[in-house]
C-alpha positions, -999 to +999 in steps of 0.1 A: -751-605+153-717-600+137-685-599+156-672-563+158-642-556+136-624-539+165-600-561+183-584-555+216-546-558+219-530-592+222-523-606+256-488-606+271-469-639+265-463-664+293-426-652+294-439-619+307-446-635+341-420-663+338-388-648+325-357-670+320-336-673+352-310-649+338-337-621+337-356-630+369-352-601+394-337-609+427-358-608+458-351-577+480-348-588+516-370-573+543-398-563+519-421-593+520-406-609+489-407-577+468-381-573+441-372-537+449-365-522+483-391-499+499-369-469+491-366-478+454-403-486+452-414-454+468-392-432+446-406-448+414-442-446+428-439-409+436-427-403+400-461-417+389-483-394+411-494-370+384-498-398+358-522-417+381-540-386+392-529-390+428-532-355+444-524-363+481-508-387+504-521-385+540-510-402+572-541-410+593-523-431+620-529-406+647-566-405+642-567-439+661-552-448+694-533-479+682-503-463+666-503-489+637-493-469+606-520-463+580-518-440+550-544-428+525-539-417+489-564-395+472-573-399+435-602-376+428-605-387+392-612-424+400-639-439+378-674-439+393-677-471+413-641-470+426-630-453+458-613-420+454-594-429+486-572-459+488-554-471+519-521-488+528-510-505+559-477-519+573-455-524+603-436-491+596-447-458+583-427-462+551-442-496+544-477-483+550-471-453+527-457-474+499-486-498+503-511-469+499-492-456+468-491-490+452-528-496+457-536-462+441-515-472+411-532-506+409-566-490+409-556-465+382-549-493+357-577-517+365-602-493+349-614-501+314-589-486+289-602-457+269-580-464+239-586-501+234-622-514+230-631-550+239-644-574+214-682-576+213-696-610+204-716-639+216-701-670+230-718-691+204-703-670+176-668-673+190-671-710+194-684-713+158-653-695+146-630-718+167-617-689+187-602-700+221-628-686+245-638-694+281-674-705+288-686-677+312-703-704+333-668-714+345-666-681+364-696-689+388-723-667+375-748-650+398-781-666+405-807-650+383-784-639+355-798-635+320-767-646+300-772-671+272-747-684+246-762-661+220-760-629+241-734-604+229-710-595+256-675-579+258-644-601+257-607-594+265-577-615+256-557-630+285-529-656+288-537-691+302-505-698+321-504-736+322-509-741+285-495-707+273-526-700+252-543-667+245-580-670+255-609-646+254-627-642+287-655-617+297-640-582+300-662-580+331-638-604+348-608-583+339-616-546+345-634-527+373-657-509+374-675-525+345-711-528+334-728-559+347-735-575+314-765-598+316-762-597+354-734-623+352-716-609+383-703-576+397-669-565+386-644-566+414-607-563+423-603-600+434-571-612+419-558-577+411-523-569+422-495-545+415-458-555+417-423-543+410-421-571+384-448-591+365-438-622+385-443-604+418-477-590+406-488-625+395-479-640+429-498-614+449-528-616+425-529-653+430-527-650+467-555-624+467-578-649+448-568-678+470-575-657+501-611-651+489-616-688+482-601-698+516-623-673+534-654-685+515-649-720+527-638-710+562-666-686+569-694-707+553-684-740+568-669-726+600-636-744+593-612-718+607-593-728+638-588-702+665-551-695+670-539-692+706-526-657+709-498-667+732-484-688+704-481-659+679-446-650+666-431-618+681-441-594+653-477-605+655-478-606+693-465-570+694-494-559+671-520-578+692-505-561+723-512-526+708-548-535+703-553-550+737-536-522+756-563-499+741-592-521+751-596-537+717-601-575+719-585-596+692-592-630+678-570-647+651-582-676+630-563-698+605-580-711+574-566-737+550-581-754+520-569-778+493-547-752+477-526-754+509-517-717+513-527-705+547-551-676+551-552-658+585-582-638+595-582-614+625-612-598+642-611-568+665-638-555+689-633-521+705-649-527+739-643-491+751-660-474+721-689-499+721-696-491+684-707-517+660-687-500+632-655-506+653-659-544+651-635-549+623-615-576+605-586-582+583-572-611+562-538-621+549-528-650+526-492-660+520-470-692+519-452-678+550-478-677+578-459-649+596-465-626+566-501-638+565-508-630+601-490-596+600-511-586+570-543-597+587-536-576+618-525-545+600-555-548+577-578-549+607-561-516+619-566-502+584-603-512+585-607-493+618-591-462+604-613-463+573-643-461+597-627-434+620-616-412+591-649-417+572-632-411+539-640-441+518-671-444+497-675-481+502-685-475+539-720-471+525-721-509+519-719-514+557-748-491+566-764-521+584-736-520+610-741-483+615-778-487+623-774-519+644-767-517+681-733-526+694-748-555+714-763-569+683-731-567+663-711-582+692-736-611+694-731-617+657-694-619+662-697-642+692-720-665+673-697-666+643-665-673+663-679-697+690-669-733+693-639-731+670-612-757+674-580-741+688-545-745+675-510-730+679-496-707+653-469-732+645-496-757+634-502-736+602-485-749+571-453-730+562-445-732+525-425-700+523-393-703+502-379-669+508-380-659+471-407-647+448-400-673+422-400-701+448-432-690+464-449-687+430-439-722+422-454-735+455-487-716+449-490-728+413-485-764+425-512-759+451-537-746+425-530-777+404-534-799+434-568-784+441-580-796+406-581-761+391-566-765+356-568-729+344-550-697+355-556-666+334-534-635+336-537-601+320-512-573+321-531-540+326-502-515+330-487-497+300-452-508+289-435-476+302-449-479+337-422-491+361-447-515+377-468-544+366-505-544+373-518-580+368-553-593+370-555-630+378-586-651+371-588-687+383-621-703+373-635-724+401-622-704+430-651-694+453-663-659+462-695-669+481-687-648+512-682-618+489-714-624+469-739-650+482-755-651+448-724-668+434-720-703+447-696-726+429-696-764+426-667-769+450-682-751+479-717-763+471-704-799+473-690-793+507-721-776+519-741-807+508-718-829+528-723-807+558-761-807+555-762-770+547-775-774+511-794-798+489-778-817+460-785-802+426-812-821+408 
């Protein structure tokens, strides 16, 4: 096998995500550490509608009884395997609308580029030529994969941020949807984020990846503590009240792992509808736990409206809930959430700095503290787009709750300690 002569474009330099202080955008207040105001962001996003193939923006808030704003964006030309409908949530209608627009833009540019082909080669060939390349096994391959060091797969250049080195990693880890080469794993949007600046996109991509890791540990080992609802801050308490007034019970859990950034998970159960599809959840990860809990609760509302509107293709993956009885689904929720230690909201760590740059610094320090020495980033948006679409890949972060066939060494070690798994021979 000979390495193809076609080479993908070079990765963006580290300075793309870490500009000098003189060029670092200021944080816009009131927009969850965004570097533009909501009004500015919406105006720029609307200018991208045609370019991204977004044909409609629809408010679906009134399809539910909660009144928590949710918007859909429709992109009929989405690649097979991606939803044609993306959703946004927020405290206000404008925040929700902007969220939906930004997610549609994010999903437009995560698709494999038509103009630039990945490099096709085997890991053994690249190593023999001293090309900086990541061993795919560092990405927690699926059980039963057929990958070998001599198997030709697609590679894409990314920037390793700690060392400022360009490295080739499997294109499967960068783009979605992407062919499941050698059954290594399914392409996904974990670590994908859009931002008004590359630094903003990097921060939110990291938080997305950490959220998945935190949830994998919390759900598998039942580590999450139940947060007393009466201890929630005003903005979260008001959201919980909207659920409860409509007969929807709410539970809120706080997860934390060695990275140190709190993830909040909310579950909701519509006791009036008595429909297993309306037992929903939402998660949020952020150095500021108020932002994390707000995201979790608004995402739970968004999850409800995805079911109620019936507009998303990924609902097919939850067919088991549609065919199960409400009592069975409620019993599963009760078993999952039973016997959790309780805590007050104020017990969650608060590492928020109030700036994008400061929060990114705290998150990077947490990743290093967790013994994860590599962070890869790829800029997916074209240069003339007014937004950054960044894919973040952190080898060693867990996704076990997302794909039980992918169990990494960190989580497996803790499962062995808990008597839930056997040591590797």
